[in-house]
Phi, psi and omega in degrees: 000137179280125180230171174214137176247141180249132182233154172275136180236157185228082182287151173288175176299319177293321176300318178295324180296316180294324177290327171303316175299319182295314178297317181293315180300312177301315181294318179299313181297317178305311181288325183291318180278345168290321176292320178300314181290328177293315180293324174296321182294318175303331179269003179082017177259143175264142179239124183255172178298319182294328171295316177297322176301319175294322178292327176298317177298320178291323179298321181293339178279344182277135182294335180296334179242030183299335181293347177293336184281355181280348180243170182298126186295326177291333177292323175294319178295323179294328178294321177283334173295317178298324177293317179298321178295321179292328171295318182295320182294320181296313180296326177282355181065037176256002177189177178279180177289137183306137181250152177293145177266151179231157179286348179271002178298150186292335181234125174249141183206163173207156185241152175232106186279348187218165173057044176258127183223138174249121178223111180064236179253032179230143173247130180251130184227160174305137185081347179231036187273341187288307178241352179071190178233129179304137186224142174263097185274091178283349171204138186283151169294147182298149182296133181083010178287147174243125185283131183258322188195157178226136177240122176265132178227158178233122178221123179055047179067011177245147184248141181223155174230130179255116188258113172269133182215168176250123180280351174057036178263150181292157178299132179306140181285154181306145187272134167258106190297115175246341179213153182216162180206145174251143183233132170240114182279149183211194180247316175298313169242139182301310183221132167249134190250161177287356176264024178061034178237140176241133179261126187294151170264108187294338180053061184294327178298320182291321184296324182253017183296316182296312176305315178295323180293312182292320177300319179292321176298317179297323178300319182293336181278347179281155186283126171193156180268134177259002181282134182294134181086354180281127185261008179301123182299144181287149179294159176297323177295324174292315180294324173302314179291325177300321180295317182299319178294315177305318182287335172297314179296317178295326177293320177298314179295325177292317176298316178299312181297317178298318180299312183292328180295321181296312181299308181296327177295310183303311185296311183289335172289324187267335187238149183267325182235124184240128184248125181224166175272143178275074185287144169275081184294324178296323177286322184291329182289348178286348175292107188295340182277329183244357182307317181295316181290317178299315176300321185292326182278338175058063179294322178303313178297319178300316178293321181302310179297321177298318185300306189279336177283329176292318180295319185290322186264005178075031178253165184249127174250122182249121175263109183274147180314135183289344182267004176297127185281064187294325178281349183250011181237137180280128184286345181270315174248358181061026172275149177289131180251001179080173180289148178223141180294159184295339181278354176271111185256343170227152181209158175249132180291130180289348186262303184264346179079007182276138180265128181237151165283131188306309189293311185292327176292321179298318179297322181291320175300312178302314181297314181301310179293324175295309178295328182296316177289327177302311179283324180300325178281353181064038185259004188296336184241356182223026178251128175286179180300140178157209182231131173259116186254114180259118181246148182296132178266171180189189180301326176243039184295180185278198182287159173120176181258143181277132182239121176283135183246119181229158178292133177288163181300334183294342180265024175084196185259020177298129177261138181208154181286136179291142174256143179243135177228150171278144183241127172236129183262127182237136176052044176224149183240118179262121182260000000 
């Protein structure tokens, strides 16, 4: 399985100069061939990656571009490879049209696809083979891992290297489901579980709001031009204060990521089947009243970590349809309880009379419907690690088989209308 570890590195002054050349050359080539491909497209010509690679070889032979030879050639090839990948994502409707890069972007980076070595507290890369670059290895690579690529990035005047490697571990054996859990994400509590447990939301943005406000206020007082098109350089005090603000934001992001890593590790270690809602986070964040809070809890990052950790550990992640009325359904009798305002955190079912916590009840409903479809498909004994993605069906729904969902006998004699969903299996092998 391909993984990546990120480390802090401490380049010398000479290393920083050489890295700046790598960042600049990669950025130049990316922009150059982006402009080239746009002009060729307007003329009705198609441009492939191999054509741009040949053009790069011709450019390096011209004296005008002789400075391209000062950096690692494979890093330059990776720059145009990244451009080609951006175009492929665009044509697959997985991203927007590629944009030009500037040296003022928050992150500058370059990649080294070969000849990457870790020895002691040094990382050796092409053009950095003599002495290497000092690195803080906070965790060792797995034994037997083979390094595939290294990406060096600069953010807030700090340098990092991301080591991509193959752990060469065998594919996880099919899971025999012995334990399960349902998760309902929220704002007041980050996650509510079907085990009547709520995981707190630390609200890191709120904790550092005062510090961020003061730093931003000091930044506004520093001398700089706000006029569009004004090329007057910013003052040193402004750049220094700008860096302070950026590092506060970075600290908040690091704390949030670390917290989510701890939560997802605990969940994936303890449970074999994990059921979550397939939320449209990108759409939800457009709500101007809740966008700040939704961004702070990082639901998308939580789901991303659950996905890859489930696959890595041989667990099953089930994504339940986002339109499932989990907050409007009683987890005891599966009766509809109707819509409720957000200030109602507990409710009593009008049919069975059981009182529920709103969030924990939603998590139980998510777990129930996820497991119901899980067992209806007969996958409990022969599904490999990965994700089972249940997307809402319709007259022109996606791929998959329609599964009627009805209340089991264990829930009494309550009659309710069956619901039909489309089922799509992702990253799963059915034998």
